[in-house]
C-alpha positions in Angstrom: -1.0 21.0 -7.3 1.6 21.7 -4.6 4.0 23.2 -7.1 1.4 25.6 -8.3 0.3 26.4 -4.8 3.8 27.3 -3.6 4.7 29.3 -6.7 5.6 32.9 -5.6 4.7 32.2 -1.9 6.8 32.0 1.1 6.9 28.5 2.6 8.2 27.2 5.9 8.6 23.8 7.4 7.2 22.8 10.8 8.9 20.0 12.7 6.2 17.4 13.5 8.4 15.4 15.8 7.7 12.4 13.5 10.4 10.5 11.7 10.1 7.7 9.1 10.2 4.4 11.2 9.8 1.9 8.4 9.4 1.4 4.6 7.4 -1.6 3.3 7.1 -2.7 -0.4 4.4 -5.0 -1.6 5.5 -6.2 -5.0 2.4 -8.5 -5.6 -0.9 -7.0 -4.7 -2.5 -8.6 -1.6 0.6 -10.8 -1.0 3.2 -10.4 1.7 5.6 -7.4 1.6 9.1 -6.8 2.8 10.8 -3.9 4.7 13.8 -2.0 3.6 16.0 0.6 5.3 16.0 2.7 2.1 14.1 2.3 -1.2 14.0 4.2 -4.5 11.0 6.1 -5.7 9.5 6.0 -9.1 6.8 8.1 -10.7 4.3 5.5 -9.5 5.3 5.4 -5.9 7.8 3.1 -4.3 9.7 1.3 -7.1 8.0 -2.1 -7.8 5.3 -1.6 -5.2 2.2 -3.5 -6.3 3.6 -3.9 -9.8 2.3 -7.5 -10.1 -1.2 -8.9 -9.7 -2.9 -12.3 -9.7 -5.9 -12.9 -12.0 -8.3 -15.9 -11.8 -9.2 -18.0 -14.9 -12.5 -16.1 -15.1 -10.8 -12.8 -15.2 -11.3 -11.7 -11.6 -8.5 -9.8 -10.0 -7.6 -11.7 -6.8 -7.1 -10.1 -3.3 -7.0 -11.4 0.2 -10.7 -10.4 0.7 -11.7 -13.5 -1.4 -8.4 -15.5 -1.3 -6.9 -14.9 2.2 -4.3 -17.5 1.5 -2.5 -14.9 -0.7 -1.2 -13.5 2.6 1.0 -16.6 3.0 2.9 -15.7 -0.2 6.1 -13.8 0.9 8.2 -11.6 -1.4 11.6 -9.9 -1.5 13.3 -7.8 -4.1 17.1 -7.7 -4.4 17.8 -4.7 -6.5 21.5 -5.6 -6.9 20.5 -8.9 -8.5 17.5 -7.4 -10.3 15.4 -10.2 -8.9 12.0 -10.7 -7.2 12.0 -13.7 -4.9 8.7 -15.3 -4.0 8.1 -18.1 -1.5 5.1 -20.0 -0.2 4.7 -22.7 2.5 2.8 -24.7 -0.1 5.6 -24.7 -2.7 9.0 -26.4 -2.3 10.6 -24.2 -4.9 11.4 -20.6 -4.3 10.3 -18.7 -7.4 12.7 -16.2 -9.0 11.4 -13.5 -11.4 13.8 -11.2 -13.1 12.8 -7.6 -12.9 13.8 -7.0 -16.5 13.7 -10.1 -18.6 11.2 -12.7 -17.4 8.3 -11.3 -19.3 6.7 -14.1 -21.2 7.0 -13.6 -25.0 6.1 -9.9 -24.6 2.5 -11.0 -24.3 0.3 -8.0 -23.4 -3.3 -7.6 -22.5 -5.6 -5.0 -21.0 -7.5 -5.2 -17.7 -9.8 -2.9 -15.8 -9.2 -2.4 -12.0 -10.8 0.1 -9.7 -12.3 2.0 -12.6 -9.0 2.3 -14.4 -7.6 0.5 -17.4 -4.1 -1.0 -17.4 -1.9 -2.7 -19.9 -0.2 -5.7 -18.4 2.4 -8.4 -19.3 1.7 -12.1 -18.7 4.0 -14.9 -17.7 4.6 -18.5 -18.7 2.6 -21.6 -17.6 5.3 -22.7 -15.1 5.1 -19.4 -13.2 1.3 -19.4 -13.3 1.2 -23.0 -12.0 3.5 -22.0 -9.1 1.1 -19.3 -8.0 -1.9 -21.5 -8.5 -0.4 -24.0 -6.1 0.6 -21.3 -3.6 -2.9 -19.9 -3.2 -4.9 -23.0 -3.9 -6.7 -21.5 -6.8 -5.9 -21.4 -10.6 -4.6 -18.0 -11.5 -2.1 -16.2 -13.7 0.5 -13.6 -12.8 0.4 -10.2 -14.6 2.8 -7.3 -14.4 2.0 -3.6 -14.8 3.0 -2.2 -18.2 1.3 1.1 -18.5 -1.7 3.1 -17.2 -4.3 4.8 -19.3 -4.9 8.1 -17.5 -7.5 9.2 -19.9 -9.8 6.3 -19.1 -11.8 6.9 -15.9 -15.2 5.4 -15.0 -17.8 7.0 -12.8 -18.4 5.2 -9.5 -20.9 2.4 -9.9 -22.4 -0.1 -7.5 -19.8 -2.4 -6.0 -16.8 -0.5 -7.5 -14.2 1.7 -6.1 -13.1 4.8 -7.8 -9.4 5.7 -7.3 -9.0 8.9 -5.4 -5.6 9.8 -7.0 -6.7 10.2 -10.6 -4.0 12.5 -11.9 -0.9 10.5 -10.9 0.6 7.3 -12.2 -0.3 4.3 -10.1 0.6 0.6 -10.2 -2.1 -1.6 -8.7 -2.6 0.3 -5.5 -6.3 0.8 -4.5 -6.4 4.5 -4.1 -3.1 6.2 -4.0 0.7 5.9 -4.4 1.4 5.6 -0.7 -0.3 4.6 2.5 1.0 6.1 5.8 0.2 5.0 9.3 1.6 6.4 12.6 2.9 4.1 15.3 1.2 6.3 17.9 -2.2 5.8 16.3 -1.7 2.0 16.3 -0.7 2.2 20.0 -3.9 4.2 20.8 -6.0 1.6 19.0 -4.3 -1.2 21.0 -5.1 0.7 24.2 -8.7 0.8 23.2 -8.7 -2.9 22.3 -7.3 -3.8 25.7 -9.8 -1.5 27.4 -12.7 -3.2 25.7 -11.5 -6.5 27.0 -11.3 -5.2 30.6 -14.8 -3.8 30.3 -16.0 -7.2 29.2 -17.1 -6.0 25.7 -14.8 -8.6 24.1 -13.6 -11.8 25.7 -10.1 -12.1 24.3 -7.4 -9.4 24.1 -6.3 -8.6 20.6 -3.3 -6.5 19.8 -2.3 -5.4 16.3 0.9 -4.1 14.7 1.1 -1.5 12.1 1.7 -4.2 9.4 -2.0 -5.3 9.9 -2.9 -2.2 7.9 -0.4 -2.9 5.1 1.2 0.6 5.1 4.1 1.6 2.9 5.3 4.2 5.4 5.2 4.0 9.2 6.1 7.2 11.1 6.7 7.6 14.8 7.4 10.4 17.3 4.2 12.5 17.6 0.7 12.3 19.0 -2.0 9.8 17.8 -3.9 10.7 14.7 -1.9 13.9 14.1 -1.6 12.7 10.5 -5.3 13.3 10.0 -4.6 17.0 10.0 -1.7 16.9 7.5 -2.1 18.4 4.0 1.3 19.0 2.6 4.4 17.3 4.1 8.1 16.7 3.4 9.9 13.5 4.3 13.6 14.0 4.0 13.7 16.2 0.9 10.7 14.6 -0.9 7.3 16.3 -1.0 3.9 14.7 -0.6 0.2 15.7 -0.5 -2.3 14.0 1.7 -5.4 12.8 -0.1 -7.2 12.1 3.2 -7.9 9.1 5.4 -7.8 5.5 4.2 -11.2 3.7 4.4 -10.9 0.3 6.1 -12.7 -2.9 5.5 -12.9 -6.5 6.8 -9.5 -7.3 5.5 -7.8 -5.9 8.6 -9.6 -8.5 10.6 -7.7 -11.4 9.0 -4.9 -13.0 11.0 -2.5 -15.4 9.4 -1.1 -17.8 12.0 0.7 -21.1 11.5 -0.6 -21.6 8.0 -4.2 -20.9 9.1 -6.4 -17.9 8.3 -8.3 -16.6 11.4 -11.1 -14.1 11.2 -12.6 -12.0 13.9 -14.5 -8.7 14.3 -11.4 -6.8 15.4 -9.8 -4.3 15.0 -12.5 -3.0 12.6 -15.3 -3.1 15.3 -13.3 -0.9 17.7 -12.2 1.5 14.9 -15.8 1.8 13.9 -16.7 3.0 17.4 -14.5 6.2 17.1 -13.1 6.5 13.6 -16.3 6.6 11.5 -16.5 9.6 9.3 -19.4 10.0 6.8 -20.0 6.2 6.7 -16.3 5.4 6.3 -14.0 3.9 8.9 -10.7 5.8 8.5 -7.2 4.8 9.7 -4.0 6.0 8.2 -3.7 8.5 5.3 -3.2 8.3 1.6 -0.4 10.2 0.0 0.7 11.2 -3.5 4.2 12.5 -4.4 4.7 16.0 -5.5 7.6 17.5 -7.5 8.6 21.1 -6.7 11.5 23.5 -6.7 12.8 22.2 -10.0 13.0 18.6 -8.7 13.2 16.3 -11.6 10.9 13.3 -11.9 13.7 11.1 -13.1 17.0 10.2 -11.5 18.2 9.1 -8.1 15.4 9.5 -5.6 15.2 7.5 -2.4 13.3 7.4 0.9 15.3 6.4 4.0 14.3 5.2 7.4 15.1 7.9 10.0 14.2 10.9 7.8 12.3 13.6 9.5 8.7 14.5 8.7 7.9 18.2 8.3 4.6 20.0 7.7 4.8 22.5 4.9 3.5 25.9 6.2 2.4 28.2 3.4 2.3 32.0 4.1 0.4 34.2 1.7 
């Protein structure tokens, strides 16, 4: 879309004042993520981001909404070793999954998630037993194999239709990337503190950007400036905004000392000033674009510290 839009037009870049503050990868959907100073991009987003998923014995795809204990599962990928490391306070052994060769017998199956159909690889019983112990629920680990772009369902009751329907996705809900600004989080925290002072809520709650599980955190501008972005460049990589990210009760979960705590915040405060057409928006969804002859294959990295520019199009 962006490539076609820019064809034959003069474009300029406007310095937003923002820079890339952090990069976070979530290898297993709804489990803990890890931060990196730099990370490679794939055609699906950040390499290995939400490439794995947990499925119950009844076929249900598991998330923290129904199994909040998934948040205690921590992950880390060492690209030099080609290894995904997974840990849980419930498991003595640290699990190691090779990025290339730990696929169990080449077993493959097909699942449906967010109105899209995926082909996935499965793992052996020992791996599945580890995750079952880690989250306190029998489950199996699946890994993304391929995505059937031709299969799309209309929105039905209780389902979510992926907003980014033309680009390759792993197991992300709506788009390849989720971006949050540090200034927007700070403004939310100011409002949370103000509500306590006014006596609306009895206990002060402060949240960090990680509460919203973003891939990209930017800093250096004004709160909610990202709402107005359409086309941006981070470093020398191009992205299109798909709009705001709709928030749910999951951001009200706090994981502390092995316990899951639930409250009404910060969703209640967000609902008081960030509700748009029935949705509570915070952060923006992005998809990557390829323009100016940029190849989709090859060395391609995002790095902390890279500047964020708006793309200004002059007709």
